[in-house]
Residue, then its C-alpha position, 0 to 999 in steps of 0.5 A: k500500500m505504501k509503495k502504491i502511494f509513493i509511486t502515485l506521488i512520483v507520477i504526480l510530481v513528474g506531471f507537475a514538473v513537465q507542466a511547469q516547463e511548458v508554462k514557463k515562457d521566456k521573456n527574452a526568447k531569441v528567435t530567428m526566421k528568414v524573411d524575403g526582401i532585398c534592400g535597406m527600405c525592405k530592412k526598415r519595413i521588416e524590422t518596423a513590422a516586427l517591432k510593432t508586435k507587442g512583446v518584440k524587444f529587438a529586431l535585426w534583418s539582413p538583406i544578404t542572408h534574409q535572416l531576421n533575429l528577434i528578441m521577444d517576450e513569449r508571455k506577450t506574443d508568439v512567432r505567428a503574430i510576428q510573422d502575420n505583421i511582416l506578411d501584412v507589410g508585404h514580405d514573404i516568410l521563408l521556411e525550410d525546403d524552399k517553402k514559404i508563407v506568401a504575403k497577400d498580393e495587395a500587401y506585396n503590391s504596397v511595397h515600394p517599386c524598388c522592393k519588389y523582391r519577387d521580380e528577377e529584374i529588380i533583384k539583378t539591379h539590386e545586386g548591381e548596386l551592391k557591387k557598385v557600393k563595394k567598388q567605391e569603398 
């Protein structure tokens, strides 16, 4: 009988420990995701959209790697909310295996003409500009 009670207590305690880990949310969670874009204007738009999400403390996006580094309070927001705000300003979220969450056309169409990252010609002109900048240095 004592052994049964002991085992029951252990099961309950383990259950609580597992639950406590799930509930604890990091107020300074570091998150990275890939967001499509090509220039400084895209950078500002993406970072602003992320930062306007309640709970996002830091956002830094690289036009070269497309990586968005975030510090967020998981108690106030989640990755999906941040992604939704980025999609709303017209930028696709890049996932693994060349999959993506595509921004609605009206959102994409609202970006500045020079930021049309889905357009091969515009991507080429940006690469040209990047090369020019490097030569001047």
